[in-house]
N, C-alpha and C positions, 0 to 999 in steps of 0.2 A: 184549697182544702180548709174547711172550717174546723179549727182546733180549739175553739173557745173553752171547751171543757176537758181538754186533754193535756198534752205536754205543756203547751203554752200557758194555760191557766195554772197548772201546777208550778211552773217555773216562776210565774208572777207571784204566786202565793209564797214561794220560798224566798223571793227577793223581799217581799214585805216582812217575812219572818226575820231576815237579816237586818233590815232597818229597825224592827221591833227590838232586836238584841243590841242595838247600838248603845253606847254609854249615855247619850242624850235621852233616849227613850227609857232606858232602865232607870235613870235618875228621876225622870218625870213620873214614871209609874210608882217607884218607891215613895216619892213625895206624896202623890195622890193617895196611896194606900194608907198613909198616916193621917190623912185629912178626913174629917167627917163629911157627911152629905151636905151639899150646897143646894139650896132650894130656890134661889132667885138670883137674877143678875145683880141686883142691888147688894145682896150679901157677898156675891163673888167679887164685885168691884170694891167693896169695903175690905174684904180679906186680902185680896190680891189685886191691888190697883194697877192700872195701865203703867207699863214700864218696869214693874217689879219682876224680880227673878221668878216668883211664883206664877205670875200671869204668863211669863214666857214658857215656863214648864207646861202649864195647861195648854197653851197655844200649840206647842210642839206635839204634845200628845194627841190633841184633837186633830191637828193637821195630818198626822199619819192615818187616822181613821177617816178623815175627809177623802184622802186619796184612795184608801181601801174601798170606801163606799162607791166611788165612781167606777172602779174596776168591777165591782160586783154588779152595780146597776147596768153597766154596758155589756154584761155577760162575759167579760174577759176572765173573771174568776167565778167559777160556779158558786152560787150562794150556799149550796149544801156543803161544799168544801170549806168555805169561809166560816159559816155559822157553826159547823161541827167543831172547829178549833179557831175561835174568833180573836186570837192574839190578845186576850185579856180585855177585850172590848166590853164584855158583860159587866165586869167590875167597874170599869171607867164609867159606863153609861149609868149604872145604878147610883153613882155618886153625883153625877152632874146633869142628869136628864132634865130636870126642871129648870136649872140655871141656864143651860144651853138654849133651851126653847125660849126662855125669857130674854136671853141675850139677843137672840134673833129678832124678837119683837122690839126690844129697846133700840136696836141698831137702825131700824127703819129700812133695812135692806133685806129683802126676802132670801137673798143668796147666802146670808151669814149662817154658816154651819148647817146649811140646808141638807147637805149630803150626810153629815154626821147624824142629824135628826132622822133622816130617812133610814139610815143603817140601824139606828136604835129601834125604830118602830118596826122595821122589817125583821130584825132579830127577835123581837118580842113575839111577833106573829109566827115566825119560823119555829120558835121554841114551843108555842102552843099547838101548832098544826103538823109539823114535820119531824121534830126531834124524836128519835127512837133510840133506846139503848142498844148497843151492839154486844152486850154481855149476856151470855146464856142464862146466868143465874137471875138476872132481872126478869127474863121471860118466865122462869119458874116461879118467881115470887108473884108476878102478875097472874099467872095461871092459878096458883093456890088461892089468891084473893078472889078471883072470879068464881072458882068452885065453891068457896065458902059463902059467897053472897054478900060479903062485906064490901063497903065502898072502898075504892082504891085511893 
């Protein structure tokens, strides 16, 4: 039985959620939330050098999303499920997008954060093409705007 988008996918998502709630992940997210956007690997390396507590926090945070990306890529967690509630990935990605892509280039290893980058790019595409509000009041607002002829 193919259950990739059923009970098994939901169970995997809930397991990711449990990891996301672990003290290690909570600490890393709280730390990153206080940080500004990092736009290059050079800046990241200056702020959070290899071996530092901060680099370890970032690594642990990205590692969770590296795992999540593989599960989504392989269809083990439905992307609509993950991207509808992406475990804070949107805020993480918005702060480190450019630095992580630069980190990959600087490493010389195309596998460095490849899955995190894929997840970020796929989430951006999903937000543009698939996200729809599930709240009825949002449909009413869109309908009023459409009737008025104003751009949405």
